[in-house]
C-alpha positions as protocol buffer text, in pm:
chain_id: "A"
residue {
  index: 1
  type: MET
  ca { x: 5530 y: -4082 z: 2996 }
}
residue {
  index: 2
  type: TRP
  ca { x: 5297 y: -3772 z: 3067 }
}
residue {
  index: 3
  type: ASN
  ca { x: 5283 y: -3922 z: 3451 }
}
residue {
  index: 4
  type: PHE
  ca { x: 5626 y: -4017 z: 3461 }
}
residue {
  index: 5
  type: LEU
  ca { x: 5721 y: -3625 z: 3355 }
}
residue {
  index: 6
  type: ILE
  ca { x: 5422 y: -3515 z: 3620 }
}
residue {
  index: 7
  type: ASP
  ca { x: 5571 y: -3720 z: 3895 }
}
residue {
  index: 8
  type: TRP
  ca { x: 5917 y: -3643 z: 3838 }
}
residue {
  index: 9
  type: LEU
  ca { x: 5846 y: -3297 z: 3811 }
}
residue {
  index: 10
  type: SER
  ca { x: 5661 y: -3320 z: 4134 }
}
residue {
  index: 11
  type: ALA
  ca { x: 5933 y: -3451 z: 4315 }
}
residue {
  index: 12
  type: ASN
  ca { x: 6228 y: -3245 z: 4162 }
}
residue {
  index: 13
  type: TYR
  ca { x: 6057 y: -2930 z: 4110 }
}
residue {
  index: 14
  type: ILE
  ca { x: 6295 y: -2727 z: 4385 }
}
residue {
  index: 15
  type: GLU
  ca { x: 6586 y: -2874 z: 4183 }
}
residue {
  index: 16
  type: LEU
  ca { x: 6459 y: -2741 z: 3884 }
}
residue {
  index: 17
  type: CYS
  ca { x: 6368 y: -2397 z: 3977 }
}
residue {
  index: 18
  type: GLY
  ca { x: 6697 y: -2380 z: 4146 }
}
residue {
  index: 19
  type: ALA
  ca { x: 6883 y: -2481 z: 3821 }
}
residue {
  index: 20
  type: LEU
  ca { x: 6655 y: -2217 z: 3586 }
}
residue {
  index: 21
  type: LEU
  ca { x: 6798 y: -1969 z: 3866 }
}
residue {
  index: 22
  type: GLY
  ca { x: 7101 y: -2072 z: 3902 }
}
residue {
  index: 23
  type: LEU
  ca { x: 7138 y: -2053 z: 3485 }
}
residue {
  index: 24
  type: ALA
  ca { x: 7038 y: -1710 z: 3548 }
}
residue {
  index: 25
  type: TYR
  ca { x: 7258 y: -1634 z: 3801 }
}
residue {
  index: 26
  type: ILE
  ca { x: 7571 y: -1748 z: 3577 }
}
residue {
  index: 27
  type: VAL
  ca { x: 7458 y: -1567 z: 3292 }
}
residue {
  index: 28
  type: PHE
  ca { x: 7402 y: -1188 z: 3476 }
}
residue {
  index: 29
  type: SER
  ca { x: 7766 y: -1258 z: 3629 }
}
residue {
  index: 30
  type: THR
  ca { x: 7922 y: -1311 z: 3321 }
}
residue {
  index: 31
  type: ARG
  ca { x: 7750 y: -966 z: 3204 }
}
residue {
  index: 32
  type: GLN
  ca { x: 7858 y: -812 z: 3483 }
}
residue {
  index: 33
  type: HIS
  ca { x: 7502 y: -705 z: 3593 }
}
residue {
  index: 34
  type: ILE
  ca { x: 7393 y: -639 z: 3922 }
}
residue {
  index: 35
  type: LEU
  ca { x: 7063 y: -897 z: 3904 }
}
residue {
  index: 36
  type: THR
  ca { x: 7372 y: -1107 z: 3960 }
}
residue {
  index: 37
  type: TRP
  ca { x: 7322 y: -1105 z: 4336 }
}
residue {
  index: 38
  type: PRO
  ca { x: 6930 y: -1122 z: 4406 }
}
residue {
  index: 39
  type: THR
  ca { x: 6920 y: -1455 z: 4147 }
}
residue {
  index: 40
  type: GLY
  ca { x: 7222 y: -1562 z: 4288 }
}
residue {
  index: 41
  type: MET
  ca { x: 7061 y: -1537 z: 4644 }
}
residue {
  index: 42
  type: ALA
  ca { x: 6728 y: -1717 z: 4557 }
}
residue {
  index: 43
  type: THR
  ca { x: 6930 y: -1970 z: 4426 }
}
residue {
  index: 44
  type: SER
  ca { x: 7139 y: -2057 z: 4709 }
}
residue {
  index: 45
  type: LEU
  ca { x: 6791 y: -2053 z: 4914 }
}
residue {
  index: 46
  type: LEU
  ca { x: 6632 y: -2291 z: 4693 }
}
residue {
  index: 47
  type: TYR
  ca { x: 6959 y: -2515 z: 4652 }
}
residue {
  index: 48
  type: ALA
  ca { x: 7032 y: -2541 z: 5053 }
}
residue {
  index: 49
  type: VAL
  ca { x: 6685 y: -2732 z: 5089 }
}
residue {
  index: 50
  type: VAL
  ca { x: 6842 y: -2951 z: 4733 }
}
residue {
  index: 51
  type: PHE
  ca { x: 7159 y: -3007 z: 4937 }
}
residue {
  index: 52
  type: PHE
  ca { x: 6979 y: -3124 z: 5251 }
}
residue {
  index: 53
  type: HIS
  ca { x: 6794 y: -3381 z: 5110 }
}
residue {
  index: 54
  type: SER
  ca { x: 7107 y: -3521 z: 4932 }
}
residue {
  index: 55
  type: ARG
  ca { x: 7317 y: -3502 z: 5295 }
}
residue {
  index: 56
  type: PHE
  ca { x: 7586 y: -3260 z: 5058 }
}
residue {
  index: 57
  type: TYR
  ca { x: 7597 y: -3094 z: 5399 }
}
residue {
  index: 58
  type: ALA
  ca { x: 7901 y: -2886 z: 5308 }
}
residue {
  index: 59
  type: GLY
  ca { x: 7732 y: -2786 z: 5023 }
}
residue {
  index: 60
  type: MET
  ca { x: 7453 y: -2688 z: 5227 }
}
residue {
  index: 61
  type: GLY
  ca { x: 7649 y: -2477 z: 5444 }
}
residue {
  index: 62
  type: LEU
  ca { x: 7821 y: -2306 z: 5113 }
}
residue {
  index: 63
  type: GLN
  ca { x: 7447 y: -2202 z: 5045 }
}
residue {
  index: 64
  type: VAL
  ca { x: 7431 y: -2002 z: 5340 }
}
residue {
  index: 65
  type: TYR
  ca { x: 7785 y: -1850 z: 5288 }
}
residue {
  index: 66
  type: TYR
  ca { x: 7634 y: -1770 z: 4941 }
}
residue {
  index: 67
  type: VAL
  ca { x: 7343 y: -1582 z: 5039 }
}
residue {
  index: 68
  type: VAL
  ca { x: 7581 y: -1367 z: 5298 }
}
residue {
  index: 69
  type: MET
  ca { x: 7823 y: -1313 z: 4951 }
}
residue {
  index: 70
  type: SER
  ca { x: 7519 y: -1201 z: 4748 }
}
residue {
  index: 71
  type: ILE
  ca { x: 7416 y: -940 z: 5015 }
}
residue {
  index: 72
  type: TYR
  ca { x: 7806 y: -814 z: 4995 }
}
residue {
  index: 73
  type: GLY
  ca { x: 7843 y: -845 z: 4605 }
}
residue {
  index: 74
  type: TRP
  ca { x: 7559 y: -635 z: 4573 }
}
residue {
  index: 75
  type: TYR
  ca { x: 7637 y: -395 z: 4772 }
}
residue {
  index: 76
  type: TYR
  ca { x: 8008 y: -390 z: 4659 }
}
residue {
  index: 77
  type: TRP
  ca { x: 7920 y: -340 z: 4296 }
}
residue {
  index: 78
  type: LEU
  ca { x: 7670 y: -72 z: 4364 }
}
residue {
  index: 79
  type: LYS
  ca { x: 7901 y: 96 z: 4587 }
}
residue {
  index: 80
  type: GLY
  ca { x: 8213 y: 82 z: 4322 }
}
residue {
  index: 81
  type: LYS
  ca { x: 7973 y: 238 z: 4048 }
}
residue {
  index: 82
  type: ARG
  ca { x: 7898 y: 560 z: 4296 }
}
residue {
  index: 83
  type: GLN
  ca { x: 8307 y: 611 z: 4332 }
}
residue {
  index: 84
  type: ALA
  ca { x: 8436 y: 524 z: 3985 }
}
residue {
  index: 85
  type: SER
  ca { x: 8392 y: 744 z: 3663 }
}
residue {
  index: 86
  type: SER
  ca { x: 8255 y: 465 z: 3457 }
}
residue {
  index: 87
  type: ASP
  ca { x: 7938 y: 306 z: 3464 }
}
residue {
  index: 88
  type: GLU
  ca { x: 8054 y: 37 z: 3612 }
}
residue {
  index: 89
  type: LEU
  ca { x: 8316 y: -127 z: 3853 }
}
residue {
  index: 90
  type: PRO
  ca { x: 8587 y: -255 z: 3686 }
}
residue {
  index: 91
  type: VAL
  ca { x: 8733 y: -613 z: 3647 }
}
residue {
  index: 92
  type: THR
  ca { x: 9058 y: -649 z: 3783 }
}
residue {
  index: 93
  type: ARG
  ca { x: 9330 y: -921 z: 3790 }
}
residue {
  index: 94
  type: ILE
  ca { x: 9403 y: -1107 z: 4120 }
}
residue {
  index: 95
  type: THR
  ca { x: 9710 y: -960 z: 4320 }
}
residue {
  index: 96
  type: PRO
  ca { x: 9985 y: -1145 z: 4532 }
}
residue {
  index: 97
  type: GLY
  ca { x: 9785 y: -1038 z: 4845 }
}
residue {
  index: 98
  type: GLN
  ca { x: 9470 y: -1228 z: 4718 }
}
residue {
  index: 99
  type: THR
  ca { x: 9645 y: -1477 z: 4588 }
}
residue {
  index: 100
  type: ALA
  ca { x: 9827 y: -1550 z: 4928 }
}
residue {
  index: 101
  type: ALA
  ca { x: 9510 y: -1513 z: 5079 }
}
residue {
  index: 102
  type: SER
  ca { x: 9324 y: -1735 z: 4892 }
}
residue {
  index: 103
  type: ALA
  ca { x: 9593 y: -2025 z: 4890 }
}
residue {
  index: 104
  type: ILE
  ca { x: 9513 y: -2008 z: 5294 }
}
residue {
  index: 105
  type: ILE
  ca { x: 9138 y: -1995 z: 5340 }
}
residue {
  index: 106
  type: PHE
  ca { x: 9146 y: -2305 z: 5101 }
}
residue {
  index: 107
  type: LEU
  ca { x: 9354 y: -2519 z: 5292 }
}
residue {
  index: 108
  type: VAL
  ca { x: 9223 y: -2426 z: 5637 }
}
residue {
  index: 109
  type: CYS
  ca { x: 8873 y: -2475 z: 5500 }
}
residue {
  index: 110
  type: PHE
  ca { x: 8941 y: -2774 z: 5327 }
}
residue {
  index: 111
  type: ALA
  ca { x: 9108 y: -2936 z: 5628 }
}
residue {
  index: 112
  type: GLY
  ca { x: 8764 y: -2803 z: 5847 }
}
residue {
  index: 113
  type: LEU
  ca { x: 8559 y: -2922 z: 5648 }
}
residue {
  index: 114
  type: PHE
  ca { x: 8668 y: -3275 z: 5535 }
}
residue {
  index: 115
  type: VAL
  ca { x: 8738 y: -3333 z: 5979 }
}
residue {
  index: 116
  type: PHE
  ca { x: 8369 y: -3238 z: 5986 }
}
residue {
  index: 117
  type: LEU
  ca { x: 8256 y: -3426 z: 5714 }
}
residue {
  index: 118
  type: TYR
  ca { x: 8448 y: -3750 z: 5790 }
}
residue {
  index: 119
  type: SER
  ca { x: 8376 y: -3755 z: 6162 }
}
residue {
  index: 120
  type: TYR
  ca { x: 8039 y: -3631 z: 6259 }
}
residue {
  index: 121
  type: THR
  ca { x: 7849 y: -3670 z: 5930 }
}
residue {
  index: 122
  type: ASP
  ca { x: 7717 y: -3928 z: 5679 }
}
residue {
  index: 123
  type: SER
  ca { x: 7858 y: -3754 z: 5375 }
}
residue {
  index: 124
  type: PRO
  ca { x: 7935 y: -4012 z: 5136 }
}
residue {
  index: 125
  type: VAL
  ca { x: 8224 y: -3813 z: 4951 }
}
residue {
  index: 126
  type: PRO
  ca { x: 8418 y: -3614 z: 5254 }
}
residue {
  index: 127
  type: VAL
  ca { x: 8687 y: -3521 z: 5062 }
}
residue {
  index: 128
  type: LEU
  ca { x: 8572 y: -3377 z: 4694 }
}
residue {
  index: 129
  type: ASP
  ca { x: 8239 y: -3215 z: 4913 }
}
residue {
  index: 130
  type: SER
  ca { x: 8540 y: -3044 z: 5089 }
}
residue {
  index: 131
  type: VAL
  ca { x: 8693 y: -2940 z: 4774 }
}
residue {
  index: 132
  type: THR
  ca { x: 8463 y: -2777 z: 4575 }
}
residue {
  index: 133
  type: THR
  ca { x: 8269 y: -2582 z: 4889 }
}
residue {
  index: 134
  type: SER
  ca { x: 8659 y: -2481 z: 4935 }
}
residue {
  index: 135
  type: PHE
  ca { x: 8700 y: -2317 z: 4590 }
}
residue {
  index: 136
  type: SER
  ca { x: 8356 y: -2207 z: 4580 }
}
residue {
  index: 137
  type: ILE
  ca { x: 8427 y: -1997 z: 4865 }
}
residue {
  index: 138
  type: ILE
  ca { x: 8720 y: -1844 z: 4719 }
}
residue {
  index: 139
  type: ALA
  ca { x: 8581 y: -1779 z: 4413 }
}
residue {
  index: 140
  type: THR
  ca { x: 8269 y: -1626 z: 4487 }
}
residue {
  index: 141
  type: TRP
  ca { x: 8482 y: -1426 z: 4704 }
}
residue {
  index: 142
  type: LEU
  ca { x: 8698 y: -1310 z: 4397 }
}
residue {
  index: 143
  type: LEU
  ca { x: 8346 y: -1271 z: 4207 }
}
residue {
  index: 144
  type: ALA
  ca { x: 8216 y: -1017 z: 4435 }
}
residue {
  index: 145
  type: ARG
  ca { x: 8535 y: -835 z: 4432 }
}
residue {
  index: 146
  type: LYS
  ca { x: 8535 y: -850 z: 4067 }
}
residue {
  index: 147
  type: VAL
  ca { x: 8839 y: -1017 z: 4023 }
}
residue {
  index: 148
  type: LEU
  ca { x: 8916 y: -1177 z: 3660 }
}
residue {
  index: 149
  type: GLU
  ca { x: 9042 y: -1520 z: 3811 }
}
residue {
  index: 150
  type: ASN
  ca { x: 8743 y: -1640 z: 3964 }
}
residue {
  index: 151
  type: TRP
  ca { x: 8604 y: -1752 z: 3662 }
}
residue {
  index: 152
  type: LEU
  ca { x: 8917 y: -2016 z: 3616 }
}
residue {
  index: 153
  type: ILE
  ca { x: 8859 y: -2138 z: 4016 }
}
residue {
  index: 154
  type: TRP
  ca { x: 8453 y: -2196 z: 3909 }
}
residue {
  index: 155
  type: ILE
  ca { x: 8571 y: -2403 z: 3604 }
}
residue {
  index: 156
  type: VAL
  ca { x: 8755 y: -2627 z: 3799 }
}
residue {
  index: 157
  type: SER
  ca { x: 8491 y: -2647 z: 4125 }
}
residue {
  index: 158
  type: ASP
  ca { x: 8205 y: -2680 z: 3823 }
}
residue {
  index: 159
  type: LEU
  ca { x: 8333 y: -2966 z: 3667 }
}
residue {
  index: 160
  type: VAL
  ca { x: 8435 y: -3160 z: 3972 }
}
residue {
  index: 161
  type: SER
  ca { x: 8074 y: -3059 z: 4090 }
}
residue {
  index: 162
  type: SER
  ca { x: 7939 y: -3229 z: 3807 }
}
residue {
  index: 163
  type: GLY
  ca { x: 8090 y: -3551 z: 3908 }
}
residue {
  index: 164
  type: LEU
  ca { x: 7970 y: -3573 z: 4210 }
}
residue {
  index: 165
  type: TYR
  ca { x: 7545 y: -3494 z: 4142 }
}
residue {
  index: 166
  type: ILE
  ca { x: 7607 y: -3758 z: 3860 }
}
residue {
  index: 167
  type: TYR
  ca { x: 7704 y: -3989 z: 4161 }
}
residue {
  index: 168
  type: LYS
  ca { x: 7396 y: -3850 z: 4355 }
}
residue {
  index: 169
  type: SER
  ca { x: 7148 y: -3885 z: 4025 }
}
residue {
  index: 170
  type: LEU
  ca { x: 7073 y: -3486 z: 4054 }
}
residue {
  index: 171
  type: TRP
  ca { x: 7026 y: -3479 z: 3677 }
}
residue {
  index: 172
  type: PRO
  ca { x: 6904 y: -3104 z: 3654 }
}
residue {
  index: 173
  type: THR
  ca { x: 7202 y: -2991 z: 3866 }
}
residue {
  index: 174
  type: THR
  ca { x: 7451 y: -3190 z: 3668 }
}
residue {
  index: 175
  type: ILE
  ca { x: 7332 y: -3032 z: 3354 }
}
residue {
  index: 176
  type: LEU
  ca { x: 7342 y: -2721 z: 3520 }
}
residue {
  index: 177
  type: PHE
  ca { x: 7695 y: -2761 z: 3619 }
}
residue {
  index: 178
  type: LEU
  ca { x: 7853 y: -2864 z: 3309 }
}
residue {
  index: 179
  type: VAL
  ca { x: 7640 y: -2547 z: 3149 }
}
residue {
  index: 180
  type: TYR
  ca { x: 7818 y: -2363 z: 3465 }
}
residue {
  index: 181
  type: THR
  ca { x: 8189 y: -2478 z: 3340 }
}
residue {
  index: 182
  type: ALA
  ca { x: 8080 y: -2363 z: 2927 }
}
residue {
  index: 183
  type: LEU
  ca { x: 7997 y: -2025 z: 3083 }
}
residue {
  index: 184
  type: ALA
  ca { x: 8265 y: -2014 z: 3344 }
}
residue {
  index: 185
  type: VAL
  ca { x: 8485 y: -2039 z: 3035 }
}
residue {
  index: 186
  type: TYR
  ca { x: 8268 y: -1727 z: 2840 }
}
residue {
  index: 187
  type: GLY
  ca { x: 8280 y: -1513 z: 3168 }
}
residue {
  index: 188
  type: TYR
  ca { x: 8662 y: -1572 z: 3176 }
}
residue {
  index: 189
  type: VAL
  ca { x: 8700 y: -1464 z: 2841 }
}
residue {
  index: 190
  type: SER
  ca { x: 8442 y: -1174 z: 2844 }
}
residue {
  index: 191
  type: TRP
  ca { x: 8575 y: -1071 z: 3178 }
}
residue {
  index: 192
  type: LYS
  ca { x: 8973 y: -1082 z: 3020 }
}
residue {
  index: 193
  type: ARG
  ca { x: 8818 y: -864 z: 2718 }
}
residue {
  index: 194
  type: SER
  ca { x: 8653 y: -600 z: 2951 }
}
residue {
  index: 195
  type: ILE
  ca { x: 9039 y: -554 z: 3093 }
}
residue {
  index: 196
  type: LYS
  ca { x: 9201 y: -473 z: 2821 }
}
residue {
  index: 197
  type: LYS
  ca { x: 8947 y: -219 z: 2705 }
}
residue {
  index: 198
  type: THR
  ca { x: 8972 y: -39 z: 3018 }
}
residue {
  index: 199
  type: VAL
  ca { x: 9333 y: -52 z: 2961 }
}
residue {
  index: 200
  type: LYS
  ca { x: 9294 y: 90 z: 2597 }
}
C-alpha cells in the first residue's frame, strides 16, 4: 500500500502540486483576493508540463495564455484599486460589447484550434479540447476584468474538462475540476452578492 502510494506520488507530483495550487487559485478568485494571480501563474506553469505529457496540446497552450493573463489581471486589479474610491475593484455585469466580443473570440478560437489539433497533432479529443480551451480563454479574460458572468462560463468549461480528465485518467486533476465547478457556483453567488452591496 505505502509503496504504491509512494510510486504514485513520484510519478504524479507535478500534477498534484498543480492541483493544490489550482485549488488555492480558485478560492482566492472567489474571494476577489489579489493572490489569485500569482497562484494562478504558478498553477499554469506546472500544468503546461502535465498537459504536454498527456497530449492535451490546446490545454498546454492555454497555460501560456493563463500566465500572460495572470500578469494582466494582477496589474488590472491593482490599478483599479488605486483609481477607485473603494478598497477593491468592483464586480461588474457583462456588457453587450463584451458579449459580442466573447462570441466572436470563441468561434475564431474554436475553429483555429480544431483545425490545428485535428490536422497537425495526435490529440485524441480535438473537438472537446478546442471547446474547453476556447471557453477558458474567454472566462479568464472576463475574470481579469472582474465580470460576474465569467463564473457561468467556468461552470460549463470545468464540467466538460472533468470528463476529459477522466478519459485520460488524470485523477487529481479530475477531482480538482469537479471542485472548480462547485467553487465556480459559489463564486457566481458571492460576486453577485457583492454587486448588490455596491448598488446599495
